[in-house]
N, C-alpha and C positions, 0 to 999 in steps of 0.2 A: 924738486925735490928737497927732503930735509937733511940735516946734517948727517943723518945716518944712511943716506942714500935711498929712503923710502920715498916713493913718489907721493905728492899730495894731490888730493882730488877735493875740489869744493863740493861741500853738503848741500843739497839742493834746499831751498827754504821749505818746500812741501813736505818733505821729510821730517824736518824740524818740527814743524807744526803738527803733525801726526803724533810725533813722539811725545810732545808736550800734553797733547789732548789725552793721549792713552794714558799717561803717568796721573795726569790730574784726576782722570776717572776713577783709577785704581786707589788712589789716595783717598778721594771721596767716599768711596764704598766701604774701605775700611774704617774710616772715621764714622760713618753711619751705622755701622752693622750693629751696636750696642743698643741703638734706640728703634731698631726694626723689630715689631712684635706680628707673630702670625698665630691665628688659632688653628689649634690642631684637634681634629675630631677622629674618634674611634668608635667602631661599630663592633659590638660584642653581645653574645646572648647571655642571659642569667636570670636569677629568680630573686625577687624582691620579698624579703621577709620581714615582719615587723620585729621590733626588739624583743617582745615577748609573743609565744606561740598562742594563737588563737584557737580554743577548743570548741567545736560545734557539737552541741548536744542534740542527739537524736533519739526518738522513741524506738523501743524494739519493735513496736506494733502501730498500725494505722489505725485511725478512727476520729470520731468527733471528739473535741476537748469538752469535758463535762464540767471539771473544777480546775480554777488556777491557783495555787497557793503562792505564786512568787510576786515579789514587789521590787520596784528598781532599787538596785544597790545594796539589796537584802543578802545577807551572809548565809549560805547553806553548806550542810554539811553531809558525810556521806550517808547513804540511805534515807536521806530526806525525801517526801514526798513533794515534787515540784507541781504537778498536774494529775489529772485523771483523765483517762481516754474510755470513752464508750465505744466499744468496738464489736461490730456483729460477728467478726470471726471469733474474737475471744468469749462473746456469749454463746457461740455454737460450741467452741471447745468446751466450756465450762459445763454445758448440758451434757456433752458427750462422756465427758470424763466423771460425771456424777452417775450416769446411767451404768457405766462400767464398774463404778464402785458398788453399786447396788446389786448389780447382776453377779459379781464376784463374791459378793458377802453372802449371797443366797447359794451360791456353789459351795461356800464354806460351810454353811448351816447344814446342807445336805451331807457332806462328808462327816460332819460331826455326828449325823444320826446314823451313817454307815458305821463308823468306828464304835459306836455305842452298841450297835446291834451286833457286829462281830465279837467284840468283849464280852456282852452278856446279852445273848439272844431274847428278845421279848416278842410282844406282838408287833406285826408289821408296821413298821415305821411310814410316816407319810412324807413325801419329797415335794420340795418345790420346783424342781426341774426334772423333766419326763428322762433327761440322760441318766441320772442317778437312780432313778427307779428302774431303769434297765439294768445298770450295774449291780443292784440290789438283787434282781432275779436271777441274773447270771450267777452270782455268788451262791444264792441259796439254792439253785439247781445243782451245782457241784456240790455243796454241802448234803443235800438230801441223797445224791447219788452214792456219795462216799458213806454217809450213816446207813443206808439200807443195807450195803454190803457189810458193813462193820457189825450192824446187829445180826445179820445171818452168821456172820463169822464167830461171834460170841456164842450163838447158840449152838454151832457145831462145836466149838472149843468145848463148851461144857459137858456135852454129851461124850465127847472123845476123852475128856478127864476122867469120866466116871468109867468108861471102858478101859482106860490106861489103868486107872487104880484096880480095877479088877483083872489086869492082865490079859484082857482080851486082844489089845492091839499091840504092835510093836513100838518101841520108843521112837524110831525113825518116822513111823506114819503120825504120831502123835505131835511130835515137834513141828511136822508140816502145818498143822492146823494152829499151833501156837505161833509160828512165824508169820502166817496169815492173817493172824489177829494183830499182831504186834505192827504189821505193814501197813494195815488199814487205819489203825491208832495213828500212827506217825503221819499218814498222808493227809488225816484230818487236821492234824496239828500244824503240818506245814502249810496247809491251804490258808488256814486263819492267819498264821504269821506273815505270810507273803501279801495278803489283802492288807494285812494292818500296816505294814511296812509301806506299801505302795500308797495307800491313802493318807498317812502320815506325811509322806513326801509331798503329795499333791496339796494337803492343807498347808503345809509350810510354803510352797511356791505361792499359792493363793494369797496368803497373807502377806507376803512381800510384796505381791504386785498391788495390793490394795494399798499399802504404806506408800509405795512409788505413785500411785494414781492420786493420793490424798497430797503428797507433797507438790504432784504438779497442779492440782486444784488450787493450793494456797498461792502458789505463784501467780497464777492466772487471776485469782481474786485480787491479789496486789495490784496487778496492772488494770484491772477493770473493776473496782470496788462498787 
């Protein structure tokens, strides 16, 4: 026992050895930590982009390249023609639009003949399209029907005017003939005004349609010169 009365036990040699080895290992590990390098890998998804965006130039229509106006490193500006494409689809579209323009122009020509006839009736006009000949016939029949009644009403009114002046018929009876004549005259004027208004509207619509078709034709011809 020691002087404090605590018993002393001898430490086994093996325990001292294990203690020294463990302490040496810990110290060695601490000392070599700054010199240890480990590669760290991280897996993640992403998109690789160039420093400047790449613009892909595509043609609005497909076909065979006819002429190329490009050179390497050549500066191009907006609206410059880069190449011309010969396309069967564009060729067909161009032919179709041309046919539409020609047809609509023939409609306009026939409407001009109708308008001229309604404004100043002359000899029967000739038409390029059968449908406008039918319109002319229908209008002429209406005019003839009203005109026949109007002419008869004028004769009746002239006879009744003489009788009224001779005081043979009453004023009320005379006014009936006058009213009938006025009604038929207005009916004929109304028919002409209605037909003129209708054909002026259709004439305007067709002219606008032709302008639209011509604009489309120009665009197609730029793509397919």
